[in-house]
C-alpha positions in Angstrom: 52.5 32.7 -48.8 54.9 29.7 -49.2 58.0 29.6 -46.9 61.5 30.1 -48.1 63.3 26.9 -47.7 66.9 26.9 -46.4 68.6 23.9 -48.1 71.7 21.9 -46.9 73.6 19.0 -48.3 72.8 15.5 -47.2 76.0 13.7 -46.3 76.2 10.4 -44.3 72.6 10.7 -43.1 73.1 14.2 -41.7 72.1 17.7 -43.2 75.4 19.6 -43.5 74.9 23.4 -43.4 77.0 26.5 -43.8 76.5 29.6 -45.8 73.7 29.8 -48.3 74.8 32.4 -50.9 72.4 31.1 -53.6 68.8 31.9 -54.2 66.2 30.0 -56.3 63.6 32.2 -57.5 60.1 31.3 -58.7 60.1 31.5 -62.6 56.5 32.5 -62.5 57.2 35.4 -60.1 60.7 36.4 -59.7 60.0 38.6 -56.8 59.4 35.3 -54.8 62.4 33.4 -53.3 61.7 29.7 -53.3 64.9 28.6 -51.5 68.3 29.6 -50.3 71.1 27.2 -51.2 74.6 26.3 -50.3 77.5 26.2 -52.8 79.3 22.9 -52.3 82.6 21.9 -53.8 85.3 19.3 -53.7 85.3 19.1 -49.9 81.6 18.2 -49.8 81.9 15.8 -52.5 85.0 14.0 -50.8 82.8 13.6 -47.7 79.8 12.4 -49.5 81.8 9.8 -51.6 83.5 8.6 -48.5 80.2 8.1 -46.8 78.9 6.3 -49.8 81.9 4.0 -50.1 81.6 3.2 -46.3 77.9 2.4 -46.6 78.4 0.2 -49.6 79.2 -3.2 -48.2 76.3 -3.5 -45.7 73.9 -2.1 -48.2 74.9 -4.3 -51.2 74.8 -7.4 -48.9 71.5 -6.7 -47.3 68.4 -8.9 -48.1 66.8 -7.5 -51.4 63.6 -7.3 -49.3 65.2 -4.7 -47.1 65.9 -2.5 -50.3 62.6 -3.4 -51.7 60.8 -2.2 -48.6 62.6 1.2 -48.4 61.8 2.0 -52.0 58.3 0.9 -51.8 57.8 3.1 -48.6 59.4 6.2 -50.3 57.2 5.7 -53.3 54.2 5.7 -51.1 55.2 8.7 -49.2 55.8 10.7 -52.5 52.3 9.9 -53.8 50.7 10.7 -50.5 52.4 14.2 -50.7 51.9 14.7 -54.3 50.1 18.0 -53.9 52.8 19.6 -51.7 55.6 18.2 -53.7 54.0 19.0 -57.0 53.4 22.7 -55.8 57.0 22.9 -54.7 58.2 21.6 -58.2 56.0 24.0 -60.0 57.3 26.9 -57.9 60.9 26.0 -58.6 60.8 24.8 -62.1 57.8 26.6 -63.7 55.8 23.6 -64.8 52.0 24.0 -64.5 50.6 22.6 -61.2 49.0 19.7 -63.1 52.4 18.8 -64.7 54.2 19.2 -61.4 51.8 16.9 -59.6 51.9 14.4 -62.5 55.6 14.3 -62.4 55.6 13.7 -58.6 53.2 10.7 -59.0 55.5 9.3 -61.8 58.4 9.5 -59.4 56.5 7.5 -56.8 55.6 5.0 -59.5 59.3 4.6 -60.5 60.4 3.9 -57.0 57.6 1.3 -56.5 58.6 -0.3 -59.7 62.3 -0.7 -58.7 61.0 -1.9 -55.3 59.9 -4.9 -57.3 63.0 -5.1 -59.5 65.1 -5.3 -56.2 63.6 -8.7 -55.8 64.3 -9.8 -59.3 68.0 -9.5 -59.6 68.8 -12.8 -61.3 71.5 -14.9 -62.9 71.8 -18.0 -65.1 72.8 -21.7 -64.6 74.6 -22.9 -67.7 76.2 -26.2 -68.8 79.9 -26.2 -68.9 81.7 -27.7 -71.8 83.8 -29.5 -69.2 82.2 -32.6 -67.6 81.6 -32.3 -63.7 81.9 -28.5 -63.8 78.9 -26.4 -63.1 78.8 -22.8 -64.5 76.5 -20.0 -63.4 76.3 -16.2 -63.5 75.0 -13.7 -61.0 74.6 -9.8 -61.0 76.3 -7.8 -58.4 76.2 -4.1 -57.2 79.0 -2.0 -58.8 79.8 0.4 -56.0 79.4 4.3 -55.7 77.4 6.0 -58.4 77.6 9.7 -59.2 74.2 11.0 -60.5 74.2 14.5 -62.3 70.6 15.4 -62.9 68.9 18.1 -65.0 66.3 20.7 -64.0 63.5 19.9 -66.5 62.3 16.8 -64.6 63.5 17.7 -61.1 62.0 14.7 -59.3 61.4 12.1 -62.0 64.9 12.0 -63.3 66.6 11.9 -59.9 64.1 9.1 -59.1 64.8 7.1 -62.2 68.5 7.3 -61.7 68.6 6.6 -58.0 65.9 4.0 -57.7 67.6 1.3 -59.8 71.2 2.3 -58.3 69.7 1.7 -54.8 67.5 -1.3 -55.8 70.6 -3.3 -57.0 72.7 -2.5 -53.9 74.7 0.5 -54.9 75.2 3.8 -53.1 74.6 7.2 -54.5 76.1 10.7 -54.6 73.8 13.1 -56.4 74.3 16.5 -57.7 70.8 18.2 -58.6 70.6 20.9 -61.3 71.3 24.5 -60.1 67.9 25.8 -60.8 66.0 23.0 -59.0 67.7 21.6 -55.9 64.7 22.1 -53.5 62.7 19.3 -55.2 65.7 16.8 -55.2 66.2 17.7 -51.6 62.6 16.8 -50.7 63.2 13.5 -52.6 66.3 13.0 -50.3 64.4 13.6 -47.1 61.7 11.1 -48.3 64.3 8.4 -48.9 65.7 8.9 -45.4 62.4 8.9 -43.7 61.6 5.7 -45.7 64.5 4.0 -43.8 67.5 4.3 -46.0 70.6 3.9 -43.9 73.1 6.7 -43.3 75.6 7.1 -46.3 73.6 5.2 -48.9 72.2 8.3 -50.6 74.0 11.6 -50.5 73.1 15.0 -52.0 75.6 17.9 -52.7 74.2 21.1 -54.0 76.4 23.5 -55.9 77.5 24.7 -59.3 79.5 23.1 -62.0 82.5 22.3 -59.7 80.5 19.9 -57.7 79.7 17.9 -60.9 83.4 17.9 -61.9 84.5 16.8 -58.6 82.1 13.8 -58.9 83.2 12.9 -62.3 87.0 13.1 -61.3 86.7 11.2 -58.0 88.6 7.9 -58.0 86.0 6.3 -55.7 83.1 6.8 -57.8 82.6 3.7 -59.8 79.8 4.9 -62.4 78.4 8.1 -63.6 74.9 8.8 -65.0 74.4 12.2 -66.5 71.5 14.0 -68.2 72.2 17.4 -69.8 73.8 19.0 -72.9 76.1 17.4 -75.3 79.0 19.6 -74.5 79.0 18.8 -70.8 78.3 15.3 -71.5 81.3 14.9 -73.6 83.3 16.1 -70.7 81.7 13.6 -68.4 82.5 10.7 -70.8 86.1 11.8 -71.1 86.5 12.1 -67.3 85.0 8.6 -66.8 87.2 7.1 -69.6 90.3 8.4 -68.1 89.9 6.4 -65.0 87.8 3.6 -66.5 84.5 4.3 -64.7 81.3 3.1 -66.3 79.2 5.9 -67.7 75.7 6.6 -69.1 74.8 9.8 -70.9 71.6 11.4 -72.0 72.2 14.5 -74.1 69.0 15.8 -75.7 67.4 15.6 -79.1 66.1 17.5 -82.2 63.1 15.3 -82.4 61.1 14.8 -85.8 57.4 14.5 -86.0 56.4 13.5 -89.5 52.9 14.3 -90.7 51.8 12.5 -93.8 49.0 13.4 -96.2 46.8 10.5 -95.0 47.0 11.5 -91.4 43.9 12.4 -89.4 44.3 16.1 -89.1 42.7 16.5 -85.7 45.0 13.7 -84.4 48.1 15.3 -86.0 47.5 18.8 -84.5 46.9 17.3 -81.0 50.1 15.3 -81.2 52.2 18.2 -82.4 50.7 20.5 -79.9 51.4 18.2 -76.9 54.8 17.1 -78.1 56.1 20.7 -79.1 54.6 23.1 -76.5 53.5 21.5 -73.3 56.0 21.6 -70.3 57.0 24.8 -72.0 58.9 22.7 -74.6 61.5 22.0 -71.9 61.7 18.2 -72.7 64.5 16.5 -74.4 61.8 14.4 -76.3 59.8 17.5 -77.5 58.6 17.6 -81.1 60.9 20.6 -82.3 60.9 19.6 -86.1 57.5 19.2 -87.7 58.1 17.5 -91.0 54.8 17.8 -93.2 54.1 16.7 -96.6 52.6 18.8 -99.4 49.1 17.6 -99.4 48.2 18.4 -95.8 50.8 21.0 -95.1 48.7 24.1 -95.5 45.6 22.7 -93.5 47.9 21.4 -90.8 49.8 24.7 -90.4 46.6 26.7 -90.1 44.9 24.3 -87.7 48.0 24.0 -85.4 48.5 27.8 -85.4 45.1 28.2 -84.3 45.7 25.9 -81.4 49.1 27.4 -80.5 47.7 30.9 -80.5 45.1 30.0 -78.1 47.4 28.3 -75.5 47.2 30.1 -72.1 50.6 31.2 -71.0 51.0 32.3 -67.3 51.7 31.6 -63.7 52.4 28.0 -63.0 50.1 27.6 -60.1 47.1 29.3 -61.7 44.7 26.5 -62.6 43.8 27.5 -66.3 47.5 28.0 -67.2 48.5 25.6 -70.1 52.0 26.8 -70.5 54.3 28.0 -67.6 57.4 30.0 -67.8 60.9 29.0 -68.8 63.0 27.9 -65.9 65.4 30.9 -66.0 66.1 34.2 -67.7 69.0 32.5 -69.5 66.6 29.9 -70.9 64.0 32.6 -71.8 66.6 34.6 -73.6 67.9 31.5 -75.4 64.3 30.6 -76.7 63.9 34.2 -78.2 67.4 34.2 -79.6 66.4 31.2 -81.6 63.2 32.7 -82.8 65.2 35.7 -84.1 67.7 33.3 -85.7 64.9 31.4 -87.5 63.3 34.7 -88.5 66.6 36.1 -89.9 67.3 32.9 -91.7 64.1 33.2 -93.7 61.6 31.4 -91.4 58.0 32.7 -91.3 56.6 33.3 -87.8 53.1 32.0 -88.1 52.2 32.8 -84.5 54.0 33.8 -81.3 57.5 35.1 -81.2 56.5 38.2 -79.2 57.3 39.0 -75.5 54.4 37.9 -73.0 52.6 40.5 -71.0 51.8 39.0 -67.6 50.6 40.1 -64.1 53.8 38.8 -62.4 57.4 39.2 -63.4 58.3 35.9 -64.8 60.3 34.3 -67.5 57.5 33.7 -70.0 57.9 32.7 -73.5 55.1 33.0 -76.1 54.7 29.6 -77.8 55.9 30.1 -81.3 55.3 28.2 -84.6 57.8 28.9 -87.5 57.0 27.8 -91.2 59.0 27.9 -94.4 62.1 26.5 -92.9 64.8 24.6 -94.5 66.4 21.3 -92.8 69.8 23.0 -92.8 68.7 26.1 -90.8 70.0 26.3 -87.3 66.5 26.2 -85.9 66.3 22.7 -87.4 69.8 21.5 -86.4 70.3 22.9 -82.6 68.3 22.1 -79.6 66.3 25.0 -78.4 64.6 23.7 -75.4 61.6 25.9 -75.4 58.1 26.3 -76.7 59.3 26.7 -80.3 58.5 24.4 -83.2 59.6 24.7 -86.8 57.9 23.3 -89.9 59.6 21.7 -92.8 57.7 21.1 -95.9 58.5 17.9 -97.9 57.0 16.3 -101.0 56.4 12.6 -99.7 57.2 10.0 -97.2 60.7 9.2 -98.6 61.7 12.8 -98.4 60.3 13.1 -94.8 62.2 10.1 -93.7 65.5 11.5 -95.0 64.8 14.9 -93.4 64.0 13.0 -90.0 67.3 11.2 -90.1 69.2 14.2 -91.2 70.7 15.3 -87.7 73.2 14.4 -85.3 70.5 13.7 -82.7 68.4 10.5 -82.4 66.5 10.4 -79.2 62.7 10.3 -80.0 60.8 10.4 -83.2 57.2 10.3 -84.3 54.9 9.8 -87.3 51.3 10.5 -87.7 49.6 8.4 -90.5 46.8 6.0 -91.2 49.2 4.0 -93.4 50.3 0.7 -91.8 53.0 0.4 -94.4 54.4 3.8 -93.7 54.1 3.5 -89.9 56.1 0.1 -89.9 58.6 1.3 -92.4 59.2 4.4 -90.2 59.7 2.2 -87.1 62.4 0.3 -88.8 64.1 3.1 -90.8 64.1 6.1 -88.5 67.5 6.5 -86.7 66.2 7.2 -83.1 66.0 5.3 -79.8 62.4 5.7 -79.5 59.5 5.7 -82.1 55.9 7.1 -81.6 53.1 6.3 -84.0 50.1 8.7 -83.8 51.4 9.8 -80.4 53.5 12.8 -79.2 57.2 12.4 -79.3 57.3 13.4 -75.5 55.8 11.0 -73.1 57.3 7.6 -72.1 56.5 4.7 -69.6 58.6 4.3 -66.7 58.9 0.5 -67.0 60.4 0.6 -70.4 63.9 1.5 -71.7 64.7 5.1 -72.4 67.4 6.4 -74.6 68.5 7.4 -78.0 71.0 6.9 -80.8 73.7 9.0 -82.4 74.9 11.9 -80.1 71.6 11.9 -78.1 72.8 9.1 -75.8 75.8 7.1 -74.8 76.0 3.9 -72.6 73.3 1.5 -71.5 69.6 2.5 -71.5 67.9 4.1 -68.5 64.7 3.1 -66.8 62.7 -0.2 -66.9 64.2 -3.8 -67.2 67.1 -2.2 -69.0 68.4 -0.3 -65.9 70.0 -3.4 -64.4 72.6 -3.5 -67.3 74.2 -0.3 -66.0 73.7 -0.6 -62.2 75.0 -4.1 -61.9 78.1 -6.2 -63.1 78.0 -9.9 -64.1 80.1 -12.4 -62.3 80.7 -15.8 -63.8 81.4 -18.8 -61.6 82.8 -22.3 -62.5 82.4 -25.0 -59.8 83.9 -28.5 -59.8 82.6 -30.6 -57.1 
């Protein structure tokens, strides 16, 4: 039996306790309490921001080797403890154990990558137009960053926001998502164990009031948020009011185009992975499958067979392929959209029913819906569950138009053996990321992440692009 964790805030290097009115239950077995949580508010945020502000001068002026060493040690500790951390993640969020361990390793890799980037913060030496004047630029830390993270990647996304902030000399106040604070708390402990000075990284656990207090705080210099469009709009407005820099990732309604010339087996594998693994709870999931006439019927039949065979169950059971939804609210939302699609004329090819399980959990049957129209709600609103809809089109040109016919623009994909169509799709699709013969979900940690239209706002996350958000450029002119 796994122990129940009693969580506290991390403020100025100390665990700050108090009452723990909240409970985090295992989505695979709701009889099991994973953690008891505090409910922080403005007072805790004030203390955390004050600590981060006080720690900023020393941390930003420290040798980059100091920052690099801390991040590298933290990455090593995470990978050494991948089994235990992955198990905690799976108990808390509901991902299969293999996915939980894989995400944990990814977090370790992210920290190690930014350990290297800490040593590569660079500037330029340029010729001035004025004789005798030298001109140069340098990148400097910004200050205190407020990081508001989601529940669907409870260690990877906190890592990919915090690691570049810390690598480039900033300090952090983080609010983890309500359903998954234990995993974020474990990351905080590891950062401290790796030698991070007190106050450089702070964690405040609580509900929406914590996030709002971070957004509104006058001493928070930058905000990075991942979540829904509605909440993201409020974050952007709050940042604009006080001229703080802001970065938003707000989901997608990602298209996967399957053309007549596609390798059928490859197309089915790509759609199955992108639409249903991680319980469909990925902002890059393939939620719209846009399929041309010539391959449509064969593709639907083959994919439906694979979807129906997916093993739904307890996240810690080795042969489980699809774990539960993160919460009852998310489970209800998934089935609500299935009903909306059915009522709108969609045909349930497979799934759509409640799951019978050995343990009480928030399970959702993977569901494939055919005969949908691009304008139906199932094709315009983000579901965030193991639900995929199929749109039939006559040719590539119509497929591209449908792919672009949404307010989202995060990830996109095409399955084809045509180099002409693959290259044209890369150029013409309105999305921040394009996959050719690959699932729309699944990105590398050393490359930029982000979308277009209403999916993203502000500079890109991850990889070499992260320096644009987490540093500011200073230009110096020198006459000697």
